[in-house]
C-alpha positions as CSV (number, residue, x, y, z in Angstrom):
1,X,11.8,10.7,-10.5
2,X,15.2,9.0,-10.3
3,X,18.3,10.5,-11.7
4,X,19.8,8.8,-14.6
5,X,23.1,7.0,-13.7
6,X,25.7,7.6,-16.5
7,X,29.5,6.5,-16.4
8,X,32.4,7.5,-18.4
9,X,31.6,10.4,-21.0
10,X,28.1,9.2,-21.8
11,X,25.8,11.9,-22.3
12,X,23.8,13.0,-19.6
13,X,21.0,14.1,-21.7
14,X,18.8,12.1,-23.9
15,X,20.1,12.0,-28.0
16,X,16.4,12.5,-29.1
17,X,13.5,14.1,-26.6
18,X,11.0,11.2,-26.9
19,X,7.4,12.3,-28.4
20,X,4.1,12.0,-26.5
21,X,2.9,9.3,-28.7
22,X,6.2,7.4,-28.0
23,X,5.4,7.8,-24.4
24,X,1.7,6.7,-24.6
25,X,2.7,3.6,-26.3
26,X,4.4,1.6,-23.7
27,X,1.6,2.5,-21.9
28,X,-1.1,1.3,-23.7
29,X,0.4,-2.0,-24.6
30,X,0.5,-2.5,-20.5
31,X,-3.4,-1.3,-20.3
32,X,-4.4,-3.5,-23.0
33,X,-2.2,-6.7,-21.6
34,X,-3.3,-5.9,-17.9
35,X,-7.3,-5.7,-19.2
36,X,-6.6,-9.5,-21.1
37,X,-4.9,-10.5,-17.8
38,X,-7.9,-9.6,-15.7
39,X,-10.1,-10.9,-18.5
40,X,-8.7,-14.3,-18.9
41,X,-7.1,-15.3,-15.4
42,X,-9.9,-13.3,-12.9
43,X,-8.4,-13.2,-9.1
44,X,-5.5,-15.2,-10.4
45,X,-4.1,-12.4,-13.1
46,X,-1.3,-11.4,-10.1
47,X,0.3,-15.1,-10.1
48,X,2.0,-14.6,-13.3
49,X,-0.5,-12.9,-15.8
50,X,0.2,-9.0,-14.8
51,X,3.9,-10.0,-14.3
52,X,4.3,-10.8,-17.6
53,X,2.6,-8.0,-19.0
54,X,4.9,-5.5,-16.9
55,X,8.0,-7.3,-18.5
56,X,6.4,-6.9,-22.2
57,X,5.6,-3.1,-21.5
58,X,9.4,-2.6,-20.3
59,X,10.3,-4.0,-23.2
60,X,8.3,-1.7,-25.4
61,X,9.6,1.0,-23.4
62,X,13.1,0.3,-23.8
63,X,12.9,-0.6,-27.6
64,X,11.8,3.3,-28.1
65,X,14.8,4.6,-25.5
66,X,16.8,2.3,-27.8
67,X,15.7,4.0,-30.8
68,X,15.7,7.5,-29.4
69,X,19.9,7.0,-28.8
70,X,19.5,5.2,-25.3
71,X,22.2,2.2,-25.1
72,X,21.5,-1.0,-23.3
73,X,23.9,-0.4,-20.6
74,X,22.1,3.0,-19.7
75,X,19.1,0.9,-19.7
76,X,20.4,-1.7,-17.3
77,X,21.9,0.6,-15.2
78,X,18.5,2.3,-14.1
79,X,16.4,-0.7,-14.0
80,X,18.8,-2.2,-11.4
81,X,18.9,1.3,-9.9
82,X,15.3,1.3,-9.8
83,X,14.7,-2.5,-8.4
84,X,17.2,-1.5,-5.5
85,X,14.1,1.0,-4.6
86,X,11.9,-1.9,-3.9
87,X,14.1,-3.6,-1.8
88,X,13.1,-2.3,1.5
89,X,9.4,-3.3,0.7
90,X,10.6,-6.7,0.0
91,X,12.4,-7.1,3.2
92,X,9.5,-6.0,4.7
93,X,7.0,-8.7,2.8
94,X,9.2,-11.4,4.0
95,X,9.3,-10.3,7.7
96,X,5.5,-9.9,7.3
97,X,5.4,-13.4,6.1
98,X,7.2,-15.0,9.2
99,X,5.0,-12.8,11.1
100,X,1.9,-14.2,9.9
101,X,2.9,-18.1,10.2
102,X,4.4,-17.3,13.9
103,X,1.4,-15.4,14.8
104,X,-1.0,-17.7,13.6
105,X,1.1,-20.7,15.0
106,X,1.5,-18.9,18.4
107,X,-2.3,-18.4,19.1
108,X,-2.4,-15.0,18.9
109,X,-4.0,-14.1,15.5
110,X,-6.7,-16.8,16.9
111,X,-6.4,-14.7,20.3
112,X,-7.7,-11.6,18.0
113,X,-10.1,-13.0,16.2
114,X,-11.6,-15.0,19.2
115,X,-12.3,-11.8,21.3
116,X,-13.1,-10.1,18.2
117,X,-15.8,-12.3,17.3
118,X,-17.4,-11.9,21.1
119,X,-17.3,-7.9,21.0
120,X,-17.8,-6.5,17.5
121,X,-21.3,-7.2,16.4
122,X,-22.1,-8.1,12.7
123,X,-24.0,-4.8,12.1
124,X,-21.4,-2.4,13.0
125,X,-18.6,-4.7,11.9
126,X,-17.4,-2.6,8.8
127,X,-17.5,0.5,10.4
128,X,-16.0,-0.6,13.7
129,X,-13.1,-2.3,11.4
130,X,-12.3,1.1,9.7
131,X,-12.5,3.0,12.8
132,X,-10.2,0.7,14.9
133,X,-7.8,0.7,12.1
134,X,-7.8,4.4,11.6
135,X,-7.1,5.0,15.2
136,X,-4.1,2.6,15.4
137,X,-2.6,4.1,12.2
138,X,-3.3,7.4,13.7
139,X,-1.2,6.6,16.5
140,X,1.8,5.0,15.1
141,X,1.8,6.4,11.7
142,X,1.9,3.2,9.7
143,X,-0.8,1.5,7.4
144,X,1.1,-1.8,6.7
145,X,1.9,-2.1,10.3
146,X,-1.9,-2.1,11.0
147,X,-2.5,-4.6,8.1
148,X,0.0,-6.7,9.0
149,X,-1.6,-7.2,12.6
150,X,-5.1,-5.8,13.2
151,X,-6.1,-6.0,9.6
152,X,-5.3,-10.1,9.7
153,X,-7.5,-10.7,12.8
154,X,-10.6,-8.4,11.3
155,X,-10.4,-10.6,8.1
156,X,-10.6,-13.8,10.5
157,X,-13.4,-12.3,12.3
158,X,-15.0,-11.0,9.2
159,X,-14.8,-15.2,8.0
160,X,-16.5,-16.4,11.2
161,X,-19.2,-14.0,11.2
162,X,-19.9,-15.1,7.8
163,X,-19.5,-11.4,6.3
164,X,-17.7,-10.6,3.0
165,X,-13.8,-10.5,3.1
166,X,-13.8,-7.8,0.2
167,X,-15.8,-5.3,2.2
168,X,-14.1,-5.9,5.4
169,X,-10.7,-5.4,3.5
170,X,-11.5,-2.2,2.1
171,X,-12.8,-1.1,5.6
172,X,-9.7,-2.0,7.0
173,X,-7.2,-0.4,3.9
174,X,-9.7,2.7,4.3
175,X,-9.1,3.2,8.2
176,X,-5.4,2.4,8.0
177,X,-4.9,4.7,5.3
178,X,-6.7,7.8,7.3
179,X,-4.5,7.4,9.8
180,X,-1.3,6.8,8.3
181,X,-2.4,9.9,6.2
182,X,-2.9,12.5,9.2
183,X,-0.4,10.7,11.1
184,X,2.9,13.1,12.2
185,X,4.5,10.0,12.5
186,X,3.8,8.7,9.1
187,X,6.5,8.8,6.5
188,X,4.4,10.4,3.8
189,X,2.9,12.7,5.7
190,X,6.6,13.8,6.7
191,X,7.6,13.2,2.2
192,X,4.8,15.5,1.1
193,X,5.3,18.9,2.6
194,X,9.0,18.5,2.5
195,X,8.9,18.0,-1.6
196,X,6.2,20.9,-1.5
197,X,7.9,23.2,0.6
198,X,5.8,23.5,3.4
199,X,6.0,22.4,7.2
200,X,4.7,19.4,8.6
201,X,1.5,21.4,10.7
202,X,0.2,23.2,8.1
203,X,0.5,20.1,6.1
204,X,-1.9,18.3,8.1
205,X,-4.1,21.1,9.2
206,X,-4.8,21.4,5.5
207,X,-5.5,18.0,5.1
208,X,-8.3,18.4,7.6
209,X,-10.4,19.7,5.0
210,X,-10.6,17.0,2.3
211,X,-9.9,14.1,4.6
212,X,-12.6,14.5,7.3
213,X,-15.1,14.5,5.2
214,X,-14.1,11.8,3.0
215,X,-13.9,9.3,6.3
216,X,-17.4,10.6,7.3
217,X,-19.1,9.7,4.2
218,X,-16.8,6.2,4.2
219,X,-18.0,5.5,7.6
220,X,-21.7,6.1,6.6
221,X,-21.2,4.0,3.9
222,X,-20.3,0.8,5.9
223,X,-22.6,1.6,8.4
224,X,-25.6,1.6,5.9
225,X,-23.8,-1.7,4.6
226,X,-24.2,-3.3,8.0
227,X,-27.8,-2.3,8.5
228,X,-28.5,-5.0,5.6
229,X,-26.7,-7.9,7.7
230,X,-29.0,-10.5,8.9
231,X,-27.0,-11.0,12.4
232,X,-30.1,-14.0,13.7
233,X,-29.0,-16.3,11.0
234,X,-25.2,-15.9,11.9
235,X,-25.4,-16.9,15.4
236,X,-24.9,-20.6,15.4
237,X,-22.0,-20.4,12.5
238,X,-20.2,-17.8,15.1
239,X,-20.7,-20.8,17.9
240,X,-19.5,-22.9,15.4
241,X,-16.1,-21.0,14.6
242,X,-15.2,-20.0,18.3
243,X,-15.6,-23.2,19.7
244,X,-13.5,-24.5,16.6
245,X,-10.7,-21.9,17.9
246,X,-11.1,-23.1,21.1
247,X,-10.3,-26.8,20.1
248,X,-7.0,-26.2,18.1
249,X,-5.2,-23.4,19.7
250,X,-5.1,-22.1,23.5
251,X,-7.1,-18.7,24.0
252,X,-5.5,-16.2,26.8
253,X,-4.5,-12.5,26.7
254,X,-1.4,-13.2,27.4
255,X,-1.2,-14.0,23.4
256,X,-1.6,-10.7,22.7
257,X,1.5,-10.1,23.8
258,X,3.7,-9.7,20.4
259,X,0.6,-7.3,19.0
260,X,1.5,-4.9,22.2
261,X,5.5,-5.2,21.7
262,X,5.2,-4.4,17.8
263,X,2.9,-1.6,18.5
264,X,5.4,-0.2,20.9
265,X,8.0,-0.4,18.3
266,X,6.1,0.9,15.8
267,X,5.2,4.3,17.9
268,X,9.1,4.6,19.1
269,X,9.5,4.5,14.9
270,X,12.2,1.7,15.4
271,X,12.9,0.1,11.9
272,X,10.4,-1.7,10.5
273,X,12.1,-5.0,9.3
274,X,13.7,-5.7,13.1
275,X,10.3,-4.5,14.6
276,X,8.4,-6.9,13.0
277,X,11.2,-9.7,12.9
278,X,10.7,-9.2,17.1
279,X,7.3,-9.5,16.6
280,X,7.9,-12.9,15.0
281,X,10.3,-14.2,17.2
282,X,8.0,-13.2,20.3
283,X,5.3,-15.3,18.5
284,X,7.5,-18.0,18.5
285,X,8.3,-18.4,21.7
286,X,4.6,-18.3,23.0
287,X,3.9,-21.4,20.1
288,X,6.3,-23.4,21.9
289,X,5.4,-22.6,25.4
290,X,1.9,-22.6,25.0
291,X,0.8,-24.4,21.8
292,X,2.9,-27.4,21.9
293,X,0.0,-30.0,20.4
294,X,-0.4,-27.6,17.0
295,X,3.4,-27.5,16.7
296,X,4.1,-31.0,17.2
297,X,0.7,-31.7,14.8
298,X,2.7,-29.2,12.2
299,X,5.7,-31.0,12.2
300,X,4.6,-34.8,11.3
301,X,6.6,-37.7,12.5
302,X,9.6,-37.0,14.2
303,X,12.0,-38.8,16.4
304,X,11.3,-37.1,19.7
305,X,9.7,-34.3,21.3
306,X,12.5,-31.2,21.1
307,X,13.2,-32.2,17.3
308,X,9.4,-31.8,16.5
309,X,9.3,-28.6,17.9
310,X,12.1,-27.4,16.3
311,X,11.0,-28.7,12.7
312,X,7.2,-27.2,13.4
313,X,8.6,-23.5,14.3
314,X,11.4,-24.0,11.5
315,X,8.4,-25.0,8.7
316,X,6.0,-22.3,9.9
317,X,8.7,-19.5,9.5
318,X,9.2,-20.8,5.7
319,X,6.4,-22.2,4.4
320,X,3.4,-20.6,6.9
321,X,0.9,-22.5,9.4
322,X,-1.5,-25.2,8.2
323,X,-4.5,-25.9,10.1
324,X,-6.8,-29.1,9.5
325,X,-10.0,-28.3,11.6
326,X,-12.6,-30.2,9.4
327,X,-14.2,-26.4,8.7
328,X,-13.2,-25.1,5.3
329,X,-13.6,-21.6,5.7
330,X,-11.1,-21.5,9.0
331,X,-8.9,-24.2,7.4
332,X,-8.3,-21.5,4.3
333,X,-7.9,-18.3,6.7
334,X,-5.7,-19.6,9.0
335,X,-3.7,-22.0,6.4
336,X,-1.3,-19.6,5.3
337,X,2.2,-17.0,6.2
338,X,5.7,-18.1,6.2
339,X,8.4,-16.3,3.7
340,X,7.5,-18.3,0.6
341,X,3.7,-17.0,0.7
342,X,5.3,-13.8,-0.5
343,X,7.4,-14.7,-3.4
344,X,4.7,-13.8,-6.0
345,X,4.3,-10.3,-4.3
346,X,7.7,-9.9,-4.5
347,X,8.1,-10.8,-8.0
348,X,4.9,-8.4,-8.8
349,X,6.7,-6.0,-7.3
350,X,10.2,-6.3,-9.3
351,X,8.6,-6.7,-12.2
352,X,6.9,-3.8,-11.7
353,X,9.8,-1.4,-10.7
354,X,12.1,-2.8,-13.8
355,X,8.5,-1.0,-16.0
356,X,8.6,2.2,-13.8
357,X,12.7,2.6,-13.9
358,X,12.8,2.1,-18.3
359,X,9.9,4.6,-18.2
360,X,11.9,7.0,-15.9
361,X,15.0,6.9,-17.8
362,X,14.0,6.7,-21.1
363,X,12.6,10.4,-20.4
364,X,9.0,8.8,-21.6
365,X,7.5,9.5,-17.8
366,X,8.9,12.9,-18.0
367,X,7.0,13.2,-21.3
368,X,3.7,12.4,-20.2
369,X,4.2,14.9,-16.9
370,X,5.0,17.8,-19.5
371,X,1.9,17.0,-21.5
372,X,-0.4,17.0,-18.6
373,X,0.8,20.2,-17.6
374,X,-0.3,21.5,-21.1
375,X,-4.1,21.2,-20.1
376,X,-3.5,23.3,-17.1
377,X,-5.8,26.8,-17.6
378,X,-7.2,27.2,-13.6
379,X,-6.8,26.2,-10.4
380,X,-9.3,23.4,-10.5
381,X,-7.5,22.0,-13.6
382,X,-4.1,22.4,-11.7
383,X,-5.2,20.2,-9.1
384,X,-7.0,17.9,-11.2
385,X,-3.9,17.5,-13.1
386,X,-2.1,16.5,-10.1
387,X,-4.3,14.0,-8.8
388,X,-4.5,12.4,-12.3
389,X,-0.2,12.1,-12.4
390,X,-0.1,11.0,-8.7
391,X,-2.4,8.3,-10.0
392,X,-0.5,7.5,-13.0
393,X,3.0,7.8,-11.1
394,X,1.3,4.8,-8.9
395,X,0.1,2.7,-11.8
396,X,3.6,3.4,-13.8
397,X,5.8,3.5,-11.0
398,X,4.7,1.4,-8.7
399,X,6.0,3.4,-5.8
400,X,4.3,5.3,-3.4
401,X,7.1,7.7,-2.7
402,X,7.8,8.5,-6.4
403,X,4.0,9.1,-6.7
404,X,4.4,12.1,-4.0
405,X,8.0,13.1,-5.1
406,X,7.7,13.0,-8.8
407,X,4.6,15.6,-8.9
408,X,5.9,17.6,-6.6
409,X,8.7,18.1,-8.3
410,X,7.1,18.7,-11.4
411,X,4.1,21.2,-10.3
412,X,5.9,22.9,-7.3
413,X,6.6,26.2,-9.6
414,X,3.4,25.9,-11.2
415,X,2.0,26.4,-7.7
416,X,4.0,29.3,-7.0
417,X,3.4,30.6,-10.2
418,X,0.1,31.0,-9.8
419,X,0.1,32.8,-6.2
420,X,-0.9,29.0,-4.4
421,X,0.3,28.4,-1.0
422,X,2.7,25.2,-1.2
423,X,0.2,23.2,1.0
424,X,-2.4,23.3,-1.7
425,X,0.4,21.1,-3.4
426,X,1.4,18.7,-0.5
427,X,-2.2,18.2,0.7
428,X,-2.8,16.7,-3.2
429,X,0.1,14.8,-3.3
430,X,-1.4,12.9,-0.3
431,X,-5.1,12.9,-0.9
432,X,-4.1,11.3,-4.5
433,X,-0.2,9.7,-4.5
434,X,-0.5,8.4,-0.8
435,X,-4.3,6.9,-1.0
436,X,-4.2,5.4,-4.2
437,X,-1.4,3.7,-4.0
438,X,-2.8,0.7,-2.6
439,X,-5.4,0.0,-5.5
440,X,-2.9,-0.4,-8.0
441,X,-2.2,-4.4,-7.8
442,X,1.3,-3.9,-9.0
443,X,2.1,-1.4,-7.2
444,X,4.0,-2.2,-3.6
445,X,1.4,-0.8,-1.4
446,X,-1.3,-2.8,-3.4
447,X,0.7,-6.1,-3.4
448,X,1.4,-5.8,0.4
449,X,-2.3,-5.4,1.3
450,X,-3.5,-8.2,-1.4
451,X,-0.8,-10.6,0.1
452,X,-1.3,-9.5,3.6
453,X,-5.0,-9.3,3.7
454,X,-5.7,-12.3,1.6
455,X,-7.9,-10.4,-1.1
456,X,-7.1,-9.7,-4.4
457,X,-6.8,-5.9,-5.3
458,X,-9.2,-5.4,-7.6
459,X,-11.7,-7.9,-5.2
460,X,-11.2,-4.6,-2.2
461,X,-10.9,-1.6,-4.6
462,X,-14.4,-1.2,-4.8
463,X,-15.1,-0.7,-1.0
464,X,-11.9,1.5,-0.3
465,X,-14.5,4.2,0.0
466,X,-12.0,6.5,1.6
467,X,-9.3,6.1,-0.4
468,X,-11.8,6.6,-3.8
469,X,-13.6,9.7,-2.3
470,X,-10.7,11.6,-1.2
471,X,-8.8,12.3,-4.6
472,X,-12.4,13.7,-5.8
473,X,-13.1,15.8,-2.7
474,X,-9.7,17.4,-3.4
475,X,-10.8,17.9,-7.4
476,X,-14.4,19.3,-6.2
477,X,-12.4,21.6,-3.7
478,X,-10.0,22.8,-6.8
479,X,-13.0,23.8,-9.3
480,X,-14.9,25.5,-6.6
481,X,-12.1,27.2,-5.3
482,X,-12.9,26.2,-1.8
483,X,-10.2,26.2,0.9
484,X,-7.3,26.5,-1.5
485,X,-5.1,28.9,0.5
486,X,-3.3,31.7,-1.4
487,X,0.5,32.5,-1.0
488,X,1.0,35.1,1.7
489,X,1.7,38.4,0.0
490,X,5.0,38.3,1.8
491,X,6.0,34.8,-0.2
492,X,4.6,35.9,-3.7
493,X,7.3,35.9,-6.3
494,X,7.6,38.6,-9.1
495,X,7.9,37.3,-12.6
496,X,12.1,37.8,-12.6
497,X,12.4,35.5,-9.4
498,X,10.4,32.9,-11.1
499,X,12.4,33.0,-14.1
500,X,15.3,32.8,-11.7
501,X,13.9,29.9,-10.1
502,X,12.4,28.1,-13.4
503,X,16.4,28.1,-14.4
504,X,17.6,26.8,-11.2
505,X,14.9,23.8,-11.7
506,X,15.9,23.0,-15.1
507,X,19.7,23.2,-14.0
508,X,19.0,20.5,-11.2
């Protein structure tokens, strides 16, 4: 939870504690409006309708906070603080927009698609996509980087093979989040044990029990779907797509240089924005060297070649690449990228963070968490409540990190009180907080995946098998008391120690 910011002599606590009914009102309003948004606008809901729903929800929460004694100045300060949290993802989104446009123009994405079409058989495509993304994410610890590089190529290959883009996106996200979740290089994999109070490798080792069965089930489901694909009927379409790619771009292994550079920089844990911008810059250089006809064609009429090349690169970076091959499927796939393509996603994230900040500052979010704790009577119910809280935090606060930090802080003492090892909490935070974040359209992760892969969140959601299965496995383990580690005897707390720690937590 983000700390409230106050100035002067303003009180640091709410004059009136909100009730559960008050806390549920803005959530109910938001759910109703989002449901109507999907019903009325379908896949276009995230183009403005969802943003309005989030703003209305924030207004309702602000009114409740005002009735409970909050001032607008206090609420406004915390909105600004909440939006500030989203600045890093926004910078990354704009950088990815540059990267996508640059990599299409340079032939990097077309080359990855071309080689994928030659190597991957349609019958194993979904399972292979999940596995490839999982292995790469495991090595670099970033689901966003995998989706923005290999994921784009796999989406293109799926279009070339005539396969479902929705299932492919689900397989990409499942694999990317599996690798991200299990990688010691991942930010969330380091954050969860830090919040829960355990060490990194105990956390990763404990996650194996819920993560491996979930990814095996997901791979099996993708393989079963692949068995029903008629590969013979797609051979002619595949040949046409590969020929069109060859006609419009120079295909060469050298075009994969930006991918290699980006993955190496990500592996070394260099900052994401400079890493992505470096990849985009290398792509622009390759475009000037190898894709001059494509660059000049995009620029249109210009006085000379040099100015045309400059205009083509510039236009791609701010407004994306436009392909006119005559093939509708390929044109739709390659006409994308540019910073402007991310503006709608940024709008969605900003509105979501405003709603989350108001819910947090007015105490409504804390009220919901406390209410959830009243239903905890066993280990199974505690883990189920933790899972639901993580999911709720992803929905309400729209931030993956808050969905880990908030429940971690709230339930840490409860796990200790029940003599449960902290690694049970850290595992559950990742099983639910990390994995459900890309399933919420207005969450930073969901908005990123949808904007990058070009598939609506609700369209790919049913096919993110790993992300859907793992939280269920975690809850089942809790109720069966299977692989639930007890607190070591030497660390078990006495009633007096628990009371002292509870007072310390409250003072914080």
